[in-house]
Each structure stands twice: as C-alpha cells, then as structure tokens.
C-alpha positions in Angstrom: 172.2 68.0 70.9 170.1 64.9 70.6 168.6 65.2 74.1 167.8 68.9 73.2 165.9 67.7 70.1 164.0 65.1 71.9 163.2 67.6 74.7 161.9 70.0 72.1 159.6 67.4 70.7 158.2 66.6 74.2 157.9 70.3 74.9 155.9 70.8 71.7 153.4 68.1 72.7 154.8 64.9 71.2 154.0 62.1 73.7 157.2 60.6 75.0 155.9 57.1 74.3 155.7 58.1 70.6 159.5 58.7 70.5 162.1 56.0 70.0 165.8 56.5 70.9 168.1 54.1 69.2 171.9 53.7 69.3 174.5 51.1 68.6 174.5 50.1 72.2 172.0 49.9 75.0 174.2 52.0 77.3 174.5 54.8 74.7 170.7 54.9 74.2 170.2 54.9 78.0 172.7 57.8 78.3 170.7 59.8 75.8 167.5 59.0 77.7 169.2 60.0 81.0 170.0 63.5 79.5 166.4 64.2 78.6 165.2 65.1 82.1 168.0 67.5 82.9 167.7 69.1 79.4 163.9 69.5 79.9 164.6 71.0 83.3 166.9 73.5 81.9 165.1 74.4 78.6 161.5 73.5 79.1 160.7 73.0 82.9 156.9 72.9 82.3 157.3 70.0 79.9 159.2 68.0 82.5 156.3 68.0 84.8 153.9 67.2 82.0 156.0 64.3 81.0 155.7 62.6 84.4 156.9 59.0 84.5 156.4 58.2 80.8 159.6 57.8 78.9 160.6 57.3 75.3 161.4 53.8 74.1 165.2 53.3 74.1 167.6 50.6 73.0 169.4 49.2 70.0 167.5 49.2 66.7 167.2 45.4 67.0 165.7 45.7 70.6 163.2 48.3 69.4 162.2 46.1 66.5 161.8 43.1 68.8 159.6 45.1 71.2 157.4 46.3 68.4 157.1 42.8 67.0 155.9 41.5 70.4 153.5 44.5 70.8 152.0 43.8 67.4 151.8 40.0 68.0 154.1 39.2 65.0 154.2 35.5 64.5 158.0 35.4 64.7 158.2 37.6 67.8 158.8 34.7 70.1 161.4 32.9 68.0 164.9 32.6 69.3 167.2 35.4 68.2 170.5 34.3 66.8 173.5 36.4 67.9 176.5 36.6 65.6 178.1 33.5 67.0 174.8 31.5 66.5 174.4 32.9 63.0 177.9 31.8 62.2 177.3 28.3 63.6 174.1 27.9 61.6 175.7 29.1 58.4 178.6 26.6 58.8 175.9 23.9 59.4 174.1 25.0 56.3 177.3 24.8 54.3 178.1 21.3 55.5 174.5 20.2 55.0 174.5 21.5 51.4 178.1 20.3 50.7 179.0 17.3 52.9 182.3 16.9 51.0 183.5 20.0 52.8 183.5 18.2 56.2 186.8 18.8 57.9 187.6 21.9 55.8 188.3 25.2 57.5 185.2 27.2 56.8 185.7 30.0 59.3 187.1 32.8 57.1 184.9 32.0 54.1 181.8 31.6 56.2 182.3 35.0 57.8 182.6 36.7 54.4 179.6 34.9 53.0 177.4 35.8 56.0 178.3 39.5 55.7 177.6 39.5 51.9 174.2 37.8 52.3 173.3 40.0 55.2 174.2 43.1 53.3 172.0 42.1 50.4 169.2 41.1 52.8 169.6 44.5 54.5 168.4 46.2 51.4 164.7 45.8 50.9 165.1 42.9 48.6 162.4 40.2 48.3 163.7 37.0 49.8 163.0 35.1 46.5 165.3 37.5 44.6 168.3 37.1 46.9 169.8 34.1 44.9 169.6 36.1 41.7 171.3 39.1 43.3 174.0 37.0 44.9 175.1 36.0 41.4 175.1 39.6 40.3 177.5 40.6 43.1 180.0 37.8 42.6 178.4 35.0 44.5 178.1 31.5 42.9 175.7 28.6 43.0 177.5 27.3 46.2 176.6 30.5 48.0 173.1 30.5 46.7 172.5 26.9 47.9 174.1 27.6 51.3 172.0 30.8 51.7 168.8 28.8 50.9 169.7 26.1 53.3 170.5 28.6 56.0 167.0 30.2 55.6 165.4 26.7 55.8 167.2 25.8 59.0 166.2 29.0 60.6 162.6 28.5 59.7 162.5 24.9 60.8 164.1 25.7 64.2 162.2 29.0 64.7 165.3 31.1 64.6 165.6 34.7 63.6 168.8 36.7 63.0 169.3 40.5 63.4 168.6 41.1 59.7 165.4 39.1 60.0 164.3 41.3 62.9 164.6 44.4 60.8 163.0 42.8 57.8 160.0 41.6 59.9 159.7 45.0 61.7 159.6 47.1 58.5 156.0 46.3 57.6 154.9 47.2 61.1 156.4 50.7 61.1 155.4 51.3 57.4 151.7 50.6 58.2 149.5 53.7 57.9 148.7 55.0 61.3 151.8 53.7 63.0 
C-alpha cells in the first residue's frame, strides 16, 4: 500500500528526491524503497522510466534527520550521536556528578526510568528551559531536574547529541518555509 502511494506521487510528477521514506528500521525502509520500482512497473510504467536512477531518501527518522542536518550545515551535524547505551552511561555520569553521595548505589533501574521520562518530555516541542518546570509537574523532583541539567551540560561540553536532540534540531529545518 505504501509503495503504491509513493509510486502514485512519482507518477503525478513529484520528484523522488522530494520524498522521504521512514520506518523504525533501516531494513524496513529499504524494503519499502525496493517495492517502488516493481509497483511503478505494474501501475505506472512511464513513470518508472522518468524516475531513472533518482530514489527517495530512505532510513529511520533519526537517519533522515541527521542527513538533513548535514545537508543544511547545522552546527551540531558533526557531533557524536549517542546510542541508547551511551545515553544511559552519560545519564549515570550526570547523576553521580550531581550527587556524589550516590557512588556505589545501583542506578540502573532508576536511570532508565528517568531517561525515558526526560526524553518523553523533550520529545514534545517544549523549550529546553521549561523542561525543569515540567519535570516537577509530572512527578519529577529537584534531583531529577539537577541530573537532567547536568546531562545536557555534559553533552554540550563533549559535543554529543542523542536521538531526541536529533529530532529537536531537525524540526526547525523542515519547518522552514520553502523546505
């Protein structure tokens, strides 16, 4: 169904490079892309020839965001991207930096919950400066506020960007008139 919709867009004159295919995994996005040619061949054979070698952009939403940040020379485009394990490691480091008395404590379960809560809040289009206030509204405490602030500072100092940052930094690019 999705390949038919994309094929229709191409057949109606939308340039393939103006189309983005995103999925939860790279392989799923590639599979959708792989179905476009045969679908075009079956439904819109003239469009297949017109398409030539140009293909839609495919990948996870984070990969697409990263590509666009590079293409638009975003200042954070060349920063190191933290995977979930790296994010977890930096969060625990931020917790211990903010609260050294927790050294030796088992922070694993608590850290995972805290990262998910902060990421969920940051995933909504909330100004970074309002996040501490919102954390308190959703049941967080001053400890969580301080750790979240330290986490952000560590990332900035080390030029690290997490998956939520990718989407937050990408949003102004795609919201720009004429994009």
